[in-house]
MMTF fields as JSON, N, C-alpha, C and O atoms, coordinates in Angstrom:
{
  "mmtfVersion": "1.0.0",
  "mmtfProducer": "UNKNOWN",
  "numBonds": 255,
  "numAtoms": 256,
  "numGroups": 64,
  "numChains": 1,
  "numModels": 1,
  "chainsPerModel": [1],
  "groupsPerChain": [64],
  "chainIdList": ["A"],
  "bondAtomList": [4, 2, 8, 6, 12, 10, 16, 14, 20, 18, 24, 22, 28, 26, 32, 30, 36, 34, 40, 38, 44, 42, 48, 46, 52, 50, 56, 54, 60, 58, 64, 62, 68, 66, 72, 70, 76, 74, 80, 78, 84, 82, 88, 86, 92, 90, 96, 94, 100, 98, 104, 102, 108, 106, 112, 110, 116, 114, 120, 118, 124, 122, 128, 126, 132, 130, 136, 134, 140, 138, 144, 142, 148, 146, 152, 150, 156, 154, 160, 158, 164, 162, 168, 166, 172, 170, 176, 174, 180, 178, 184, 182, 188, 186, 192, 190, 196, 194, 200, 198, 204, 202, 208, 206, 212, 210, 216, 214, 220, 218, 224, 222, 228, 226, 232, 230, 236, 234, 240, 238, 244, 242, 248, 246, 252, 250],
  "bondOrderList": [1, 1, 1, 1, 1, 1, 1, 1, 1, 1, 1, 1, 1, 1, 1, 1, 1, 1, 1, 1, 1, 1, 1, 1, 1, 1, 1, 1, 1, 1, 1, 1, 1, 1, 1, 1, 1, 1, 1, 1, 1, 1, 1, 1, 1, 1, 1, 1, 1, 1, 1, 1, 1, 1, 1, 1, 1, 1, 1, 1, 1, 1, 1],
  "groupList": [{"groupName": "MET", "atomNameList": ["N", "CA", "C", "O"], "elementList": ["N", "C", "C", "O"], "formalChargeList": [0, 0, 0, 0], "bondAtomList": [1, 0, 2, 1, 3, 2], "bondOrderList": [1, 1, 2], "singleLetterCode": "M", "chemCompType": "L-PEPTIDE LINKING"}, {"groupName": "PRO", "atomNameList": ["N", "CA", "C", "O"], "elementList": ["N", "C", "C", "O"], "formalChargeList": [0, 0, 0, 0], "bondAtomList": [1, 0, 2, 1, 3, 2], "bondOrderList": [1, 1, 2], "singleLetterCode": "P", "chemCompType": "L-PEPTIDE LINKING"}, {"groupName": "LYS", "atomNameList": ["N", "CA", "C", "O"], "elementList": ["N", "C", "C", "O"], "formalChargeList": [0, 0, 0, 0], "bondAtomList": [1, 0, 2, 1, 3, 2], "bondOrderList": [1, 1, 2], "singleLetterCode": "K", "chemCompType": "L-PEPTIDE LINKING"}, {"groupName": "LEU", "atomNameList": ["N", "CA", "C", "O"], "elementList": ["N", "C", "C", "O"], "formalChargeList": [0, 0, 0, 0], "bondAtomList": [1, 0, 2, 1, 3, 2], "bondOrderList": [1, 1, 2], "singleLetterCode": "L", "chemCompType": "L-PEPTIDE LINKING"}, {"groupName": "ILE", "atomNameList": ["N", "CA", "C", "O"], "elementList": ["N", "C", "C", "O"], "formalChargeList": [0, 0, 0, 0], "bondAtomList": [1, 0, 2, 1, 3, 2], "bondOrderList": [1, 1, 2], "singleLetterCode": "I", "chemCompType": "L-PEPTIDE LINKING"}, {"groupName": "ARG", "atomNameList": ["N", "CA", "C", "O"], "elementList": ["N", "C", "C", "O"], "formalChargeList": [0, 0, 0, 0], "bondAtomList": [1, 0, 2, 1, 3, 2], "bondOrderList": [1, 1, 2], "singleLetterCode": "R", "chemCompType": "L-PEPTIDE LINKING"}, {"groupName": "GLU", "atomNameList": ["N", "CA", "C", "O"], "elementList": ["N", "C", "C", "O"], "formalChargeList": [0, 0, 0, 0], "bondAtomList": [1, 0, 2, 1, 3, 2], "bondOrderList": [1, 1, 2], "singleLetterCode": "E", "chemCompType": "L-PEPTIDE LINKING"}, {"groupName": "ALA", "atomNameList": ["N", "CA", "C", "O"], "elementList": ["N", "C", "C", "O"], "formalChargeList": [0, 0, 0, 0], "bondAtomList": [1, 0, 2, 1, 3, 2], "bondOrderList": [1, 1, 2], "singleLetterCode": "A", "chemCompType": "L-PEPTIDE LINKING"}, {"groupName": "SER", "atomNameList": ["N", "CA", "C", "O"], "elementList": ["N", "C", "C", "O"], "formalChargeList": [0, 0, 0, 0], "bondAtomList": [1, 0, 2, 1, 3, 2], "bondOrderList": [1, 1, 2], "singleLetterCode": "S", "chemCompType": "L-PEPTIDE LINKING"}, {"groupName": "TYR", "atomNameList": ["N", "CA", "C", "O"], "elementList": ["N", "C", "C", "O"], "formalChargeList": [0, 0, 0, 0], "bondAtomList": [1, 0, 2, 1, 3, 2], "bondOrderList": [1, 1, 2], "singleLetterCode": "Y", "chemCompType": "L-PEPTIDE LINKING"}, {"groupName": "GLY", "atomNameList": ["N", "CA", "C", "O"], "elementList": ["N", "C", "C", "O"], "formalChargeList": [0, 0, 0, 0], "bondAtomList": [1, 0, 2, 1, 3, 2], "bondOrderList": [1, 1, 2], "singleLetterCode": "G", "chemCompType": "PEPTIDE LINKING"}, {"groupName": "GLN", "atomNameList": ["N", "CA", "C", "O"], "elementList": ["N", "C", "C", "O"], "formalChargeList": [0, 0, 0, 0], "bondAtomList": [1, 0, 2, 1, 3, 2], "bondOrderList": [1, 1, 2], "singleLetterCode": "Q", "chemCompType": "L-PEPTIDE LINKING"}, {"groupName": "TRP", "atomNameList": ["N", "CA", "C", "O"], "elementList": ["N", "C", "C", "O"], "formalChargeList": [0, 0, 0, 0], "bondAtomList": [1, 0, 2, 1, 3, 2], "bondOrderList": [1, 1, 2], "singleLetterCode": "W", "chemCompType": "L-PEPTIDE LINKING"}, {"groupName": "ASP", "atomNameList": ["N", "CA", "C", "O"], "elementList": ["N", "C", "C", "O"], "formalChargeList": [0, 0, 0, 0], "bondAtomList": [1, 0, 2, 1, 3, 2], "bondOrderList": [1, 1, 2], "singleLetterCode": "D", "chemCompType": "L-PEPTIDE LINKING"}, {"groupName": "VAL", "atomNameList": ["N", "CA", "C", "O"], "elementList": ["N", "C", "C", "O"], "formalChargeList": [0, 0, 0, 0], "bondAtomList": [1, 0, 2, 1, 3, 2], "bondOrderList": [1, 1, 2], "singleLetterCode": "V", "chemCompType": "L-PEPTIDE LINKING"}, {"groupName": "HIS", "atomNameList": ["N", "CA", "C", "O"], "elementList": ["N", "C", "C", "O"], "formalChargeList": [0, 0, 0, 0], "bondAtomList": [1, 0, 2, 1, 3, 2], "bondOrderList": [1, 1, 2], "singleLetterCode": "H", "chemCompType": "L-PEPTIDE LINKING"}, {"groupName": "PHE", "atomNameList": ["N", "CA", "C", "O"], "elementList": ["N", "C", "C", "O"], "formalChargeList": [0, 0, 0, 0], "bondAtomList": [1, 0, 2, 1, 3, 2], "bondOrderList": [1, 1, 2], "singleLetterCode": "F", "chemCompType": "L-PEPTIDE LINKING"}, {"groupName": "ASN", "atomNameList": ["N", "CA", "C", "O"], "elementList": ["N", "C", "C", "O"], "formalChargeList": [0, 0, 0, 0], "bondAtomList": [1, 0, 2, 1, 3, 2], "bondOrderList": [1, 1, 2], "singleLetterCode": "N", "chemCompType": "L-PEPTIDE LINKING"}, {"groupName": "THR", "atomNameList": ["N", "CA", "C", "O"], "elementList": ["N", "C", "C", "O"], "formalChargeList": [0, 0, 0, 0], "bondAtomList": [1, 0, 2, 1, 3, 2], "bondOrderList": [1, 1, 2], "singleLetterCode": "T", "chemCompType": "L-PEPTIDE LINKING"}],
  "groupTypeList": [0, 1, 2, 2, 3, 4, 5, 6, 4, 7, 7, 8, 9, 10, 9, 11, 5, 3, 5, 2, 9, 5, 11, 12, 13, 8, 14, 15, 16, 8, 7, 6, 14, 17, 10, 4, 14, 4, 14, 4, 17, 4, 2, 8, 10, 6, 3, 9, 6, 5, 17, 1, 16, 18, 2, 5, 3, 14, 2, 2, 11, 6, 6, 17],
  "groupIdList": [1, 2, 3, 4, 5, 6, 7, 8, 9, 10, 11, 12, 13, 14, 15, 16, 17, 18, 19, 20, 21, 22, 23, 24, 25, 26, 27, 28, 29, 30, 31, 32, 33, 34, 35, 36, 37, 38, 39, 40, 41, 42, 43, 44, 45, 46, 47, 48, 49, 50, 51, 52, 53, 54, 55, 56, 57, 58, 59, 60, 61, 62, 63, 64],
  "secStructList": [7, 7, 2, 2, 2, 2, 2, 2, 2, 2, 2, 2, 6, 6, 7, 7, 1, 7, 3, 3, 3, 3, 3, 7, 1, 1, 1, 3, 3, 3, 3, 3, 3, 6, 6, 3, 3, 3, 3, 3, 3, 6, 6, 6, 6, 3, 3, 3, 3, 3, 3, 6, 6, 6, 6, 3, 3, 3, 3, 7, 7, 7, 7, 7],
  "xCoordList": [36.269, 36.697, 36.476, 35.36, 37.508, 37.408, 36.808, 37.525, 35.497, 34.845, 34.946, 35.099, 34.863, 34.933, 36.301, 36.379, 37.368, 38.725, 38.902, 39.525, 38.37, 38.452, 37.728, 38.245, 36.536, 35.77, 36.505, 36.493, 37.156, 37.889, 39.083, 39.324, 39.831, 40.987, 40.51, 41.097, 39.455, 38.925, 38.399, 38.553, 37.788, 37.27, 38.405, 38.231, 39.566, 40.698, 41.231, 41.912, 40.924, 41.308, 40.155, 40.307, 39.012, 37.877, 36.866, 36.007, 36.934, 35.987, 34.894, 35.169, 33.645, 32.515, 31.641, 31.823, 30.696, 29.734, 30.422, 30.23, 31.212, 31.897, 30.922, 29.98, 31.158, 30.375, 31.225, 32.319, 30.721, 31.417, 32.828, 33.823, 32.888, 34.161, 34.723, 33.981, 36.033, 36.704, 38.038, 38.682, 38.442, 39.728, 40.703, 40.423, 41.858, 42.888, 43.841, 44.111, 44.344, 45.194, 45.007, 43.999, 45.948, 45.737, 45.709, 45.14, 46.304, 46.334, 45.696, 45.463, 45.412, 44.851, 43.375, 42.975, 42.576, 41.143, 40.754, 41.377, 39.727, 39.253, 37.779, 37.058, 37.359, 35.964, 35.658, 36.56, 34.381, 33.97, 33.333, 32.513, 33.723, 33.179, 32.777, 33.644, 31.481, 30.984, 31.63, 31.985, 31.786, 32.356, 33.866, 34.446, 34.526, 35.985, 36.368, 35.799, 37.322, 37.782, 39.0, 39.973, 38.927, 40.068, 40.591, 39.825, 41.893, 42.554, 43.2, 43.904, 42.961, 43.439, 44.339, 43.99, 45.514, 46.417, 46.111, 46.439, 45.486, 45.065, 46.236, 46.118, 47.347, 48.496, 49.216, 49.565, 49.443, 50.157, 49.212, 49.643, 47.93, 46.972, 47.042, 46.505, 47.689, 47.806, 46.578, 45.94, 46.254, 45.115, 45.566, 46.303, 45.119, 45.443, 44.141, 43.154, 44.146, 42.996, 43.354, 44.428, 42.454, 42.723, 42.393, 41.288, 43.35, 43.145, 42.603, 43.321, 41.346, 40.754, 41.364, 41.219, 42.044, 42.604, 43.953, 44.236, 44.785, 46.105, 46.174, 47.187, 45.097, 45.03, 46.12, 46.645, 46.455, 47.476, 46.89, 45.844, 47.579, 47.159, 47.925, 49.135, 47.213, 47.808, 47.686, 46.585, 48.827, 48.82, 48.239, 48.574, 47.36, 46.706, 47.335, 47.824, 47.317, 47.803, 46.642, 45.507, 46.932, 45.901, 45.477, 46.319, 44.154, 43.65, 43.915, 43.883, 44.178, 44.43, 43.223, 43.274],
  "yCoordList": [-85.126, -84.345, -85.181, -85.638, -85.378, -86.226, -85.477, -85.131, -85.225, -84.429, -85.096, -84.412, -86.417, -87.112, -86.912, -86.666, -87.013, -86.8, -85.353, -85.097, -84.421, -82.998, -82.759, -82.061, -83.333, -83.174, -83.786, -83.218, -84.955, -85.607, -84.775, -84.636, -84.222, -83.381, -82.122, -81.724, -81.492, -80.28, -80.572, -79.74, -81.721, -82.084, -82.254, -81.954, -82.731, -82.883, -81.53, -81.451, -80.465, -79.102, -78.367, -77.212, -79.025, -78.437, -77.732, -77.02, -77.901, -77.263, -78.247, -79.416, -77.766, -78.578, -77.75, -76.539, -78.411, -77.764, -77.01, -75.805, -77.721, -77.13, -76.971, -77.75, -75.957, -75.767, -75.023, -74.554, -74.92, -74.268, -74.834, -74.117, -76.107, -76.772, -76.302, -76.142, -76.083, -75.719, -76.454, -76.699, -76.799, -77.456, -76.456, -75.84, -76.29, -75.359, -76.066, -75.574, -77.206, -78.045, -79.489, -79.81, -80.354, -81.775, -82.122, -83.15, -81.3, -81.622, -80.561, -80.831, -79.381, -78.3, -78.087, -77.941, -78.073, -77.845, -76.778, -76.664, -75.992, -74.985, -75.226, -75.83, -74.732, -74.819, -73.626, -73.003, -73.318, -72.189, -72.716, -73.634, -72.117, -72.476, -71.19, -70.42, -70.941, -69.74, -68.459, -67.584, -68.335, -67.13, -67.119, -66.192, -68.121, -68.221, -69.248, -70.338, -68.906, -69.831, -70.583, -69.976, -71.915, -72.738, -73.472, -73.834, -73.684, -74.405, -75.643, -75.551, -76.797, -78.065, -78.734, -78.853, -79.174, -79.985, -81.431, -81.873, -82.182, -83.538, -84.52, -85.597, -84.169, -85.062, -85.036, -86.088, -83.834, -83.717, -83.576, -83.728, -83.287, -83.125, -81.772, -81.611, -80.797, -79.465, -78.63, -78.821, -77.697, -76.823, -75.377, -75.046, -74.535, -73.106, -72.318, -72.707, -71.212, -70.321, -69.062, -68.495, -68.623, -67.446, -66.194, -66.055, -65.278, -63.994, -63.027, -62.689, -62.569, -61.728, -60.329, -59.653, -59.894, -58.539, -58.481, -57.524, -59.497, -59.501, -60.402, -60.425, -61.15, -62.076, -63.149, -63.587, -63.568, -64.604, -65.788, -65.685, -66.907, -68.11, -68.232, -68.006, -68.588, -68.74, -70.217, -70.768, -70.86, -72.274, -72.471, -71.742, -73.47, -73.763, -74.974, -75.879, -74.983, -76.121, -77.085, -76.658, -78.381, -79.387, -79.428, -79.363, -79.537, -79.624, -81.003, -81.992, -81.069, -82.361, -82.891, -83.971],
  "zCoordList": [-55.662, -54.522, -53.251, -53.002, -52.465, -51.261, -50.07, -49.13, -50.106, -49.057, -47.686, -46.674, -47.649, -46.36, -45.711, -44.507, -46.482, -45.959, -45.508, -44.477, -46.259, -45.893, -44.57, -43.697, -44.416, -43.167, -41.982, -40.89, -42.181, -41.093, -40.646, -39.446, -41.591, -41.248, -40.535, -39.529, -41.039, -40.415, -39.012, -38.117, -38.804, -37.478, -36.469, -35.288, -36.925, -36.004, -35.539, -34.517, -36.284, -35.896, -35.206, -34.81, -35.063, -34.367, -35.248, -34.729, -36.56, -37.478, -37.869, -38.136, -37.902, -38.324, -39.25, -39.378, -39.891, -40.803, -41.938, -42.103, -42.704, -43.854, -45.006, -45.152, -45.819, -47.035, -48.054, -47.738, -49.272, -50.385, -50.594, -50.482, -50.892, -51.159, -52.499, -53.468, -52.547, -53.802, -53.877, -52.856, -55.086, -55.285, -55.873, -56.902, -55.218, -55.699, -56.654, -57.749, -56.24, -57.103, -56.654, -56.024, -56.964, -56.69, -55.203, -54.839, -54.326, -52.894, -51.997, -50.819, -52.505, -51.689, -51.997, -53.152, -50.93, -51.046, -50.04, -48.985, -50.358, -49.419, -49.138, -49.932, -47.983, -47.579, -46.692, -46.132, -46.573, -45.741, -44.464, -44.496, -43.331, -42.03, -41.325, -40.912, -41.18, -40.487, -41.013, -40.223, -42.306, -42.907, -42.966, -43.532, -42.399, -42.427, -43.483, -43.527, -44.326, -45.357, -44.821, -44.374, -44.874, -44.471, -45.7, -46.593, -45.734, -46.815, -46.208, -45.203, -46.816, -46.288, -47.309, -48.483, -46.841, -47.651, -47.295, -46.193, -48.206, -47.882, -47.851, -47.267, -48.462, -48.451, -47.103, -46.567, -46.549, -45.279, -44.089, -42.946, -44.332, -43.246, -42.561, -41.464, -43.18, -42.588, -42.917, -43.952, -42.016, -42.21, -42.043, -41.114, -42.943, -42.914, -42.883, -43.508, -42.152, -42.104, -42.877, -42.681, -43.757, -44.579, -43.796, -43.273, -43.714, -43.062, -44.113, -45.054, -43.978, -45.027, -45.116, -46.135, -44.055, -44.059, -44.763, -45.484, -44.56, -45.188, -46.408, -47.107, -46.672, -47.811, -47.735, -48.759, -46.502, -46.307, -45.563, -44.923, -45.657, -44.959, -43.646, -43.599, -42.59, -41.274, -40.898, -40.88, -40.597, -40.258, -38.869, -37.936, -38.739, -37.467, -36.815, -37.492, -35.476, -34.709, -34.467, -34.256, -34.5, -34.312, -32.85, -31.954, -32.604, -31.233, -30.681, -31.413, -29.386, -28.745, -28.047, -27.458]
}
């Protein structure tokens, strides 16, 4: 599991202190940040935040 790459992508979106890493498939990984679950596509560098109420993923914009 490429934890360093996951942390770097999450840091570019402003997330730090990841824990509970999980692998969904070959390119999608999830981690927990302060009770929020984020899903990262390591191939495209996209990050999604899981909405616990609708059970859907919301795409996040990268911070500048």
